[in-house]
N, CA, C, O and the ligand as a Tripos MOL2 file, in Angstrom:
@<TRIPOS>MOLECULE
protein
  241   239    61     0     0
PROTEIN
NO_CHARGES

@<TRIPOS>ATOM
      1 N          13.6570  -39.2620   25.0820 N.3       1 MET1
      2 CA         14.6440  -39.3940   26.1320 C.3       1 MET1
      3 C          14.0270  -39.1210   27.4990 C.2       1 MET1
      4 O          13.4050  -38.0810   27.7170 O.2       1 MET1
      5 N          14.2070  -40.0640   28.4080 N.am      2 GLN2
      6 CA         13.5940  -39.8750   29.7030 C.3       2 GLN2
      7 C          14.5470  -40.2920   30.8510 C.2       2 GLN2
      8 O          15.3770  -41.1880   30.6970 O.2       2 GLN2
      9 N          14.4060  -39.6570   31.9230 N.am      3 GLU3
     10 CA         15.2930  -39.9070   33.0510 C.3       3 GLU3
     11 C          14.4970  -40.2450   34.2530 C.2       3 GLU3
     12 O          13.5180  -39.5670   34.5660 O.2       3 GLU3
     13 N          14.9020  -41.3110   34.9600 N.am      4 LEU4
     14 CA         14.1200  -41.7140   36.1480 C.3       4 LEU4
     15 C          14.5140  -40.7980   37.2810 C.2       4 LEU4
     16 O          15.6770  -40.6880   37.6680 O.2       4 LEU4
     17 N          13.4940  -40.1490   37.7910 N.am      5 VAL5
     18 CA         13.6940  -39.1280   38.8390 C.3       5 VAL5
     19 C          13.5560  -39.8120   40.2090 C.2       5 VAL5
     20 O          14.3020  -39.5200   41.1430 O.2       5 VAL5
     21 N          12.6090  -40.7050   40.3010 N.am      6 GLY6
     22 CA         12.3490  -41.3480   41.5860 C.3       6 GLY6
     23 C          11.0120  -42.0750   41.5380 C.2       6 GLY6
     24 O          10.4750  -42.3550   40.4660 O.2       6 GLY6
     25 N          10.5070  -42.3610   42.6750 N.am      7 TYR7
     26 CA          9.2390  -43.1640   42.7370 C.3       7 TYR7
     27 C           8.1770  -42.3170   43.5250 C.2       7 TYR7
     28 O           8.4390  -41.5790   44.4750 O.2       7 TYR7
     29 N           6.9740  -42.5330   42.9970 N.am      8 CYS8
     30 CA          5.8190  -41.8650   43.6610 C.3       8 CYS8
     31 C           5.7040  -42.3020   45.0980 C.2       8 CYS8
     32 O           5.7120  -43.4920   45.4140 O.2       8 CYS8
     33 N           5.5970  -41.3050   45.9660 N.am      9 ALA9
     34 CA          5.4960  -41.5810   47.4240 C.3       9 ALA9
     35 C           4.2040  -42.2570   47.7650 C.2       9 ALA9
     36 O           4.1020  -42.8510   48.8390 O.2       9 ALA9
     37 N           3.2250  -42.2010   46.9250 N.am     10 GLN10
     38 CA          1.9210  -42.7150   47.1880 C.3      10 GLN10
     39 C           1.6370  -44.1240   46.6050 C.2      10 GLN10
     40 O           1.1050  -44.9970   47.2910 O.2      10 GLN10
     41 N           1.9990  -44.3110   45.3470 N.am     11 CYS11
     42 CA          1.6510  -45.5640   44.7070 C.3      11 CYS11
     43 C           2.9510  -46.2940   44.3170 C.2      11 CYS11
     44 O           2.8900  -47.4790   43.9920 O.2      11 CYS11
     45 N           4.0620  -45.6710   44.3350 N.am     12 GLY12
     46 CA          5.3040  -46.3710   44.0580 C.3      12 GLY12
     47 C           5.6490  -46.3880   42.5840 C.2      12 GLY12
     48 O           6.6200  -47.0240   42.1730 O.2      12 GLY12
     49 N           4.8370  -45.6730   41.7680 N.am     13 THR13
     50 CA          5.1390  -45.6930   40.3280 C.3      13 THR13
     51 C           6.3930  -44.9040   40.0090 C.2      13 THR13
     52 O           6.7010  -43.8910   40.6350 O.2      13 THR13
     53 N           7.1080  -45.4090   39.0050 N.am     14 GLU14
     54 CA          8.3130  -44.6800   38.6300 C.3      14 GLU14
     55 C           7.9680  -43.3200   38.0230 C.2      14 GLU14
     56 O           7.0960  -43.2230   37.1600 O.2      14 GLU14
     57 N           8.6290  -42.3120   38.4630 N.am     15 VAL15
     58 CA          8.3760  -40.9590   37.8870 C.3      15 VAL15
     59 C           9.5530  -40.5230   37.0510 C.2      15 VAL15
     60 O          10.6900  -40.4550   37.5190 O.2      15 VAL15
     61 N           9.2580  -40.2340   35.8270 N.am     16 TYR16
     62 CA         10.2630  -39.8860   34.8410 C.3      16 TYR16
     63 C          10.3170  -38.3810   34.5690 C.2      16 TYR16
     64 O           9.3130  -37.6810   34.7020 O.2      16 TYR16
     65 N          11.4730  -37.9070   34.1960 N.am     17 CYS17
     66 CA         11.5750  -36.5820   33.6650 C.3      17 CYS17
     67 C          11.7160  -36.7300   32.1630 C.2      17 CYS17
     68 O          12.7010  -37.3120   31.7080 O.2      17 CYS17
     69 N          10.8300  -36.2570   31.4170 N.am     18 ARG18
     70 CA         10.8570  -36.5510   29.9580 C.3      18 ARG18
     71 C          11.0540  -35.1900   29.1710 C.2      18 ARG18
     72 O          10.1860  -34.3200   29.2340 O.2      18 ARG18
     73 N          12.1080  -35.0370   28.4960 N.am     19 GLY19
     74 CA         12.4000  -33.8130   27.7590 C.3      19 GLY19
     75 C          12.2830  -32.6090   28.6440 C.2      19 GLY19
     76 O          11.7320  -31.5780   28.2570 O.2      19 GLY19
     77 N          12.8180  -32.7530   29.8630 N.am     20 GLY20
     78 CA         12.8720  -31.5980   30.7530 C.3      20 GLY20
     79 C          11.5430  -31.3390   31.5020 C.2      20 GLY20
     80 O          11.4090  -30.4130   32.3010 O.2      20 GLY20
     81 N          10.5760  -32.2170   31.1880 N.am     21 PHE21
     82 CA          9.2610  -32.0830   31.8860 C.3      21 PHE21
     83 C           9.0870  -33.1880   32.8940 C.2      21 PHE21
     84 O           9.1020  -34.3700   32.5490 O.2      21 PHE21
     85 N           8.9240  -32.8010   34.1380 N.am     22 LEU22
     86 CA          8.7240  -33.7830   35.2110 C.3      22 LEU22
     87 C           7.3120  -34.3600   35.1210 C.2      22 LEU22
     88 O           6.3220  -33.6290   35.1490 O.2      22 LEU22
     89 N           7.2430  -35.6500   35.0160 N.am     23 GLU23
     90 CA          5.8710  -36.2900   34.9290 C.3      23 GLU23
     91 C           5.3800  -36.5350   36.3170 C.2      23 GLU23
     92 O           5.1620  -37.6820   36.7060 O.2      23 GLU23
     93 N           5.2020  -35.4950   37.0680 N.am     24 GLY24
     94 CA          4.7180  -35.6150   38.4110 C.3      24 GLY24
     95 C           4.9500  -34.3060   39.1080 C.2      24 GLY24
     96 O           5.1220  -33.2570   38.4880 O.2      24 GLY24
     97 N           4.9490  -34.3940   40.3620 N.am     25 SER25
     98 CA          5.1700  -33.1100   41.1210 C.3      25 SER25
     99 C           5.9700  -33.4000   42.4360 C.2      25 SER25
    100 O           5.9540  -34.5110   42.9660 O.2      25 SER25
    101 N           6.6210  -32.4050   42.8960 N.am     26 MET26
    102 CA          7.4000  -32.6010   44.1290 C.3      26 MET26
    103 C           6.6080  -31.9570   45.2800 C.2      26 MET26
    104 O           6.1740  -30.8070   45.2120 O.2      26 MET26
    105 N           6.4480  -32.7530   46.3250 N.am     27 GLY27
    106 CA          5.7010  -32.2070   47.4510 C.3      27 GLY27
    107 C           6.5590  -31.3480   48.4230 C.2      27 GLY27
    108 O           7.7510  -31.1230   48.2180 O.2      27 GLY27
    109 N           5.8970  -30.9060   49.4490 N.am     28 LYS28
    110 CA          6.6360  -30.0060   50.3930 C.3      28 LYS28
    111 C           7.8370  -30.7660   51.0680 C.2      28 LYS28
    112 O           8.9080  -30.2030   51.2940 O.2      28 LYS28
    113 N           7.6020  -32.0100   51.3570 N.am     29 ASP29
    114 CA          8.5430  -32.7570   52.0740 C.3      29 ASP29
    115 C           9.5850  -33.3790   51.1560 C.2      29 ASP29
    116 O          10.3720  -34.2310   51.5680 O.2      29 ASP29
    117 N           9.5720  -32.9310   49.8920 N.am     30 GLY30
    118 CA         10.5000  -33.5520   48.8930 C.3      30 GLY30
    119 C           9.9270  -34.8060   48.3980 C.2      30 GLY30
    120 O          10.6210  -35.5580   47.7130 O.2      30 GLY30
    121 N           8.7200  -35.0860   48.6910 N.am     31 LYS31
    122 CA          8.0800  -36.3550   48.2080 C.3      31 LYS31
    123 C           7.7300  -36.2130   46.7360 C.2      31 LYS31
    124 O           7.2570  -35.1740   46.2770 O.2      31 LYS31
    125 N           7.9760  -37.2770   46.0320 N.am     32 LEU32
    126 CA          7.6540  -37.2620   44.5920 C.3      32 LEU32
    127 C           6.2740  -37.8290   44.3750 C.2      32 LEU32
    128 O           5.9270  -38.8680   44.9380 O.2      32 LEU32
    129 N           5.4930  -37.1630   43.5730 N.am     33 ILE33
    130 CA          4.1510  -37.6280   43.3360 C.3      33 ILE33
    131 C           3.9260  -37.7990   41.8810 C.2      33 ILE33
    132 O           4.2050  -36.8700   41.1230 O.2      33 ILE33
    133 N           3.4470  -38.9100   41.4320 N.am     34 CYS34
    134 CA          3.2150  -39.1100   39.9950 C.3      34 CYS34
    135 C           2.0520  -38.2990   39.5150 C.2      34 CYS34
    136 O           1.3360  -37.7150   40.3300 O.2      34 CYS34
    137 N           1.8360  -38.2390   38.2320 N.am     35 ILE35
    138 CA          0.7180  -37.4350   37.6390 C.3      35 ILE35
    139 C          -0.5850  -37.9420   38.1430 C.2      35 ILE35
    140 O          -1.4380  -37.1690   38.5810 O.2      35 ILE35
    141 N          -0.7580  -39.2680   38.0870 N.am     36 ALA36
    142 CA         -2.0230  -39.8600   38.4900 C.3      36 ALA36
    143 C          -2.4290  -39.4860   39.9320 C.2      36 ALA36
    144 O          -3.5660  -39.0890   40.1880 O.2      36 ALA36
    145 N          -1.5160  -39.6180   40.8160 N.am     37 CYS37
    146 CA         -1.7660  -39.3280   42.2470 C.3      37 CYS37
    147 C          -1.9560  -37.7680   42.3630 C.2      37 CYS37
    148 O          -2.7890  -37.2900   43.1330 O.2      37 CYS37
    149 N          -1.1710  -37.0250   41.5870 N.am     38 GLY38
    150 CA         -1.3490  -35.5720   41.6350 C.3      38 GLY38
    151 C          -2.7020  -35.1590   41.2130 C.2      38 GLY38
    152 O          -3.2810  -34.2610   41.8250 O.2      38 GLY38
    153 N          -3.2460  -35.7630   40.1950 N.am     39 ASN39
    154 CA         -4.5860  -35.4130   39.7680 C.3      39 ASN39
    155 C          -5.6230  -35.8580   40.7830 C.2      39 ASN39
    156 O          -6.6230  -35.1710   40.9860 O.2      39 ASN39
    157 N          -5.3990  -36.9880   41.4180 N.am     40 GLN40
    158 CA         -6.3380  -37.3680   42.4380 C.3      40 GLN40
    159 C          -6.3970  -36.4050   43.5840 C.2      40 GLN40
    160 O          -7.4560  -36.0900   44.1280 O.2      40 GLN40
    161 N          -5.1440  -35.9200   43.9510 N.am     41 GLU41
    162 CA         -5.0960  -34.9670   45.0390 C.3      41 GLU41
    163 C          -5.8240  -33.6680   44.6920 C.2      41 GLU41
    164 O          -6.4020  -32.9890   45.5410 O.2      41 GLU41
    165 N          -5.7620  -33.3670   43.4000 N.am     42 ASP42
    166 CA         -6.4610  -32.0900   42.9440 C.3      42 ASP42
    167 C          -7.9600  -32.2780   43.1180 C.2      42 ASP42
    168 O          -8.6430  -31.3660   43.5840 O.2      42 ASP42
    169 N          -8.4910  -33.4600   42.7480 N.am     43 GLN43
    170 CA         -9.9090  -33.6610   42.7950 C.3      43 GLN43
    171 C         -10.3540  -33.7700   44.2430 C.2      43 GLN43
    172 O         -11.4410  -33.3020   44.5810 O.2      43 GLN43
    173 N          -9.5590  -34.3640   45.0950 N.am     44 GLU44
    174 CA         -9.9550  -34.5400   46.4260 C.3      44 GLU44
    175 C          -9.3590  -33.4670   47.3950 C.2      44 GLU44
    176 O          -9.0900  -33.6800   48.5780 O.2      44 GLU44
    177 N          -9.2000  -32.3470   46.7650 N.am     45 HIS45
    178 CA         -8.5950  -31.2370   47.5110 C.3      45 HIS45
    179 C          -9.6080  -30.7250   48.5890 C.2      45 HIS45
    180 O          -9.2400  -30.0810   49.5710 O.2      45 HIS45
    181 N         -10.8290  -31.0360   48.3520 N.am     46 ASP46
    182 CA        -11.7760  -30.5820   49.2970 C.3      46 ASP46
    183 C         -11.6450  -31.1740   50.6880 C.2      46 ASP46
    184 O         -11.7210  -30.5030   51.7170 O.2      46 ASP46
    185 N         -11.4410  -32.5010   50.6370 N.am     47 GLU47
    186 CA        -11.3280  -33.2330   51.9300 C.3      47 GLU47
    187 C          -9.9220  -33.3460   52.3220 C.2      47 GLU47
    188 O          -9.0790  -33.8860   51.6060 O.2      47 GLU47
    189 N          -9.6770  -32.8270   53.4790 N.am     48 ARG48
    190 CA         -8.3040  -32.9380   54.0060 C.3      48 ARG48
    191 C          -8.2680  -34.0790   55.0310 C.2      48 ARG48
    192 O          -9.0130  -34.1090   56.0110 O.2      48 ARG48
    193 N          -7.3600  -35.0090   54.7430 N.am     49 GLN49
    194 CA         -7.2170  -36.1320   55.7040 C.3      49 GLN49
    195 C          -5.9010  -35.9070   56.5000 C.2      49 GLN49
    196 O          -4.8090  -35.9570   55.9330 O.2      49 GLN49
    197 N          -6.0250  -35.6760   57.7350 N.am     50 SER50
    198 CA         -4.9260  -35.5430   58.5550 C.3      50 SER50
    199 C          -4.4920  -36.8330   59.2290 C.2      50 SER50
    200 O          -5.3500  -37.6080   59.6500 O.2      50 SER50
    201 N          -3.1880  -37.0980   59.3510 N.am     51 GLY51
    202 CA         -2.7610  -38.2830   60.0090 C.3      51 GLY51
    203 C          -3.2550  -39.5320   59.2430 C.2      51 GLY51
    204 O          -3.9310  -40.3970   59.8000 O.2      51 GLY51
    205 N          -2.8910  -39.5920   57.9500 N.am     52 GLN52
    206 CA         -3.2710  -40.7200   57.2070 C.3      52 GLN52
    207 C          -2.3820  -41.8960   57.4120 C.2      52 GLN52
    208 O          -1.1840  -41.7860   57.1540 O.2      52 GLN52
    209 N          -2.8560  -42.9640   57.8390 N.am     53 SER53
    210 CA         -2.0930  -44.2250   58.0350 C.3      53 SER53
    211 C          -0.8100  -43.9670   58.8870 C.2      53 SER53
    212 O          -0.7180  -42.9880   59.6270 O.2      53 SER53
    213 N           0.1040  -44.8350   58.7540 N.am     54 SER54
    214 CA          1.3300  -44.8010   59.5000 C.3      54 SER54
    215 C           1.1570  -44.4050   60.9090 C.2      54 SER54
    216 O           2.0070  -43.7560   61.5200 O.2      54 SER54
    217 N          -0.0070  -44.8220   61.4370 N.am     55 HIS55
    218 CA         -0.2950  -44.4580   62.8020 C.3      55 HIS55
    219 C          -0.6130  -45.8060   63.5330 C.2      55 HIS55
    220 O          -1.7410  -46.2970   63.5930 O.2      55 HIS55
    221 N           0.4770  -46.3230   64.0600 N.am     56 GLU56
    222 CA          0.3170  -47.6040   64.7060 C.3      56 GLU56
    223 C          -0.0100  -47.5000   66.1520 C.2      56 GLU56
    224 O           0.4870  -46.6360   66.8730 O.2      56 GLU56
    225 N          -0.8580  -48.4020   66.5650 N.am     57 LYS57
    226 CA         -1.2220  -48.4530   67.9780 C.3      57 LYS57
    227 C          -0.0830  -48.9390   68.8420 C.2      57 LYS57
    228 O           0.5830  -49.9360   68.5630 O.2      57 LYS57
    229 N           0.1070  -48.1690   69.9270 N.am     58 ASP58
    230 CA          1.2050  -48.5130   70.7840 C.3      58 ASP58
    231 C           0.6990  -49.3260   71.9390 C.2      58 ASP58
    232 O          -0.0210  -48.8230   72.8020 O.2      58 ASP58
    233 N           1.0660  -50.5580   71.9550 N.am     59 ARG59
    234 CA          0.6730  -51.3950   73.1470 C.3      59 ARG59
    235 C           1.8970  -51.9070   73.8290 C.2      59 ARG59
    236 O           2.7550  -52.5380   73.2130 O.2      59 ARG59
    237 N           1.9750  -51.6400   75.0780 N.am     60 SER60
    238 CA          3.1700  -52.1060   75.8720 C.3      60 SER60
    239 C           2.7650  -53.2460   76.8120 C.2      60 SER60
    240 O           3.6030  -53.7660   77.5490 O.2      60 SER60
    241 ZN          1.3750  -42.2140   42.2550 Zn       61 ZN61
@<TRIPOS>BOND
     1     1     2 1
     2     2     3 1
     3     3     4 2
     4     3     5 am
     5     5     6 1
     6     6     7 1
     7     7     8 2
     8     7     9 am
     9     9    10 1
    10    10    11 1
    11    11    12 2
    12    11    13 am
    13    13    14 1
    14    14    15 1
    15    15    16 2
    16    15    17 am
    17    17    18 1
    18    18    19 1
    19    19    20 2
    20    19    21 am
    21    21    22 1
    22    22    23 1
    23    23    24 2
    24    23    25 am
    25    25    26 1
    26    26    27 1
    27    27    28 2
    28    27    29 am
    29    29    30 1
    30    30    31 1
    31    31    32 2
    32    31    33 am
    33    33    34 1
    34    34    35 1
    35    35    36 2
    36    35    37 am
    37    37    38 1
    38    38    39 1
    39    39    40 2
    40    39    41 am
    41    41    42 1
    42    42    43 1
    43    43    44 2
    44    43    45 am
    45    45    46 1
    46    46    47 1
    47    47    48 2
    48    47    49 am
    49    49    50 1
    50    50    51 1
    51    51    52 2
    52    51    53 am
    53    53    54 1
    54    54    55 1
    55    55    56 2
    56    55    57 am
    57    57    58 1
    58    58    59 1
    59    59    60 2
    60    59    61 am
    61    61    62 1
    62    62    63 1
    63    63    64 2
    64    63    65 am
    65    65    66 1
    66    66    67 1
    67    67    68 2
    68    67    69 am
    69    69    70 1
    70    70    71 1
    71    71    72 2
    72    71    73 am
    73    73    74 1
    74    74    75 1
    75    75    76 2
    76    75    77 am
    77    77    78 1
    78    78    79 1
    79    79    80 2
    80    79    81 am
    81    81    82 1
    82    82    83 1
    83    83    84 2
    84    83    85 am
    85    85    86 1
    86    86    87 1
    87    87    88 2
    88    87    89 am
    89    89    90 1
    90    90    91 1
    91    91    92 2
    92    91    93 am
    93    93    94 1
    94    94    95 1
    95    95    96 2
    96    95    97 am
    97    97    98 1
    98    98    99 1
    99    99   100 2
   100    99   101 am
   101   101   102 1
   102   102   103 1
   103   103   104 2
   104   103   105 am
   105   105   106 1
   106   106   107 1
   107   107   108 2
   108   107   109 am
   109   109   110 1
   110   110   111 1
   111   111   112 2
   112   111   113 am
   113   113   114 1
   114   114   115 1
   115   115   116 2
   116   115   117 am
   117   117   118 1
   118   118   119 1
   119   119   120 2
   120   119   121 am
   121   121   122 1
   122   122   123 1
   123   123   124 2
   124   123   125 am
   125   125   126 1
   126   126   127 1
   127   127   128 2
   128   127   129 am
   129   129   130 1
   130   130   131 1
   131   131   132 2
   132   131   133 am
   133   133   134 1
   134   134   135 1
   135   135   136 2
   136   135   137 am
   137   137   138 1
   138   138   139 1
   139   139   140 2
   140   139   141 am
   141   141   142 1
   142   142   143 1
   143   143   144 2
   144   143   145 am
   145   145   146 1
   146   146   147 1
   147   147   148 2
   148   147   149 am
   149   149   150 1
   150   150   151 1
   151   151   152 2
   152   151   153 am
   153   153   154 1
   154   154   155 1
   155   155   156 2
   156   155   157 am
   157   157   158 1
   158   158   159 1
   159   159   160 2
   160   159   161 am
   161   161   162 1
   162   162   163 1
   163   163   164 2
   164   163   165 am
   165   165   166 1
   166   166   167 1
   167   167   168 2
   168   167   169 am
   169   169   170 1
   170   170   171 1
   171   171   172 2
   172   171   173 am
   173   173   174 1
   174   174   175 1
   175   175   176 2
   176   175   177 am
   177   177   178 1
   178   178   179 1
   179   179   180 2
   180   179   181 am
   181   181   182 1
   182   182   183 1
   183   183   184 2
   184   183   185 am
   185   185   186 1
   186   186   187 1
   187   187   188 2
   188   187   189 am
   189   189   190 1
   190   190   191 1
   191   191   192 2
   192   191   193 am
   193   193   194 1
   194   194   195 1
   195   195   196 2
   196   195   197 am
   197   197   198 1
   198   198   199 1
   199   199   200 2
   200   199   201 am
   201   201   202 1
   202   202   203 1
   203   203   204 2
   204   203   205 am
   205   205   206 1
   206   206   207 1
   207   207   208 2
   208   207   209 am
   209   209   210 1
   210   210   211 1
   211   211   212 2
   212   211   213 am
   213   213   214 1
   214   214   215 1
   215   215   216 2
   216   215   217 am
   217   217   218 1
   218   218   219 1
   219   219   220 2
   220   219   221 am
   221   221   222 1
   222   222   223 1
   223   223   224 2
   224   223   225 am
   225   225   226 1
   226   226   227 1
   227   227   228 2
   228   227   229 am
   229   229   230 1
   230   230   231 1
   231   231   232 2
   232   231   233 am
   233   233   234 1
   234   234   235 1
   235   235   236 2
   236   235   237 am
   237   237   238 1
   238   238   239 1
   239   239   240 2
@<TRIPOS>SUBSTRUCTURE
     1 MET1         2 RESIDUE 1 A MET
     2 GLN2         6 RESIDUE 1 A GLN
     3 GLU3        10 RESIDUE 1 A GLU
     4 LEU4        14 RESIDUE 1 A LEU
     5 VAL5        18 RESIDUE 1 A VAL
     6 GLY6        22 RESIDUE 1 A GLY
     7 TYR7        26 RESIDUE 1 A TYR
     8 CYS8        30 RESIDUE 1 A CYS
     9 ALA9        34 RESIDUE 1 A ALA
    10 GLN10       38 RESIDUE 1 A GLN
    11 CYS11       42 RESIDUE 1 A CYS
    12 GLY12       46 RESIDUE 1 A GLY
    13 THR13       50 RESIDUE 1 A THR
    14 GLU14       54 RESIDUE 1 A GLU
    15 VAL15       58 RESIDUE 1 A VAL
    16 TYR16       62 RESIDUE 1 A TYR
    17 CYS17       66 RESIDUE 1 A CYS
    18 ARG18       70 RESIDUE 1 A ARG
    19 GLY19       74 RESIDUE 1 A GLY
    20 GLY20       78 RESIDUE 1 A GLY
    21 PHE21       82 RESIDUE 1 A PHE
    22 LEU22       86 RESIDUE 1 A LEU
    23 GLU23       90 RESIDUE 1 A GLU
    24 GLY24       94 RESIDUE 1 A GLY
    25 SER25       98 RESIDUE 1 A SER
    26 MET26      102 RESIDUE 1 A MET
    27 GLY27      106 RESIDUE 1 A GLY
    28 LYS28      110 RESIDUE 1 A LYS
    29 ASP29      114 RESIDUE 1 A ASP
    30 GLY30      118 RESIDUE 1 A GLY
    31 LYS31      122 RESIDUE 1 A LYS
    32 LEU32      126 RESIDUE 1 A LEU
    33 ILE33      130 RESIDUE 1 A ILE
    34 CYS34      134 RESIDUE 1 A CYS
    35 ILE35      138 RESIDUE 1 A ILE
    36 ALA36      142 RESIDUE 1 A ALA
    37 CYS37      146 RESIDUE 1 A CYS
    38 GLY38      150 RESIDUE 1 A GLY
    39 ASN39      154 RESIDUE 1 A ASN
    40 GLN40      158 RESIDUE 1 A GLN
    41 GLU41      162 RESIDUE 1 A GLU
    42 ASP42      166 RESIDUE 1 A ASP
    43 GLN43      170 RESIDUE 1 A GLN
    44 GLU44      174 RESIDUE 1 A GLU
    45 HIS45      178 RESIDUE 1 A HIS
    46 ASP46      182 RESIDUE 1 A ASP
    47 GLU47      186 RESIDUE 1 A GLU
    48 ARG48      190 RESIDUE 1 A ARG
    49 GLN49      194 RESIDUE 1 A GLN
    50 SER50      198 RESIDUE 1 A SER
    51 GLY51      202 RESIDUE 1 A GLY
    52 GLN52      206 RESIDUE 1 A GLN
    53 SER53      210 RESIDUE 1 A SER
    54 SER54      214 RESIDUE 1 A SER
    55 HIS55      218 RESIDUE 1 A HIS
    56 GLU56      222 RESIDUE 1 A GLU
    57 LYS57      226 RESIDUE 1 A LYS
    58 ASP58      230 RESIDUE 1 A ASP
    59 ARG59      234 RESIDUE 1 A ARG
    60 SER60      238 RESIDUE 1 A SER
    61 ZN61       241 GROUP 0 **** ****
């Protein structure tokens, strides 16, 4: 039995709660992260990337 909790904020994968166990993790901002992305974050915990993407150049 599994329940769709939401979608991974990074890769868009569906994140399920299976048997009361969340197959992912919830970030500070309430962002849902799947297990795969969560593991990647763990491995790359050394390097902190600030201001990743979503930074559009403003030209007027
Ligand atoms: Zn993901």
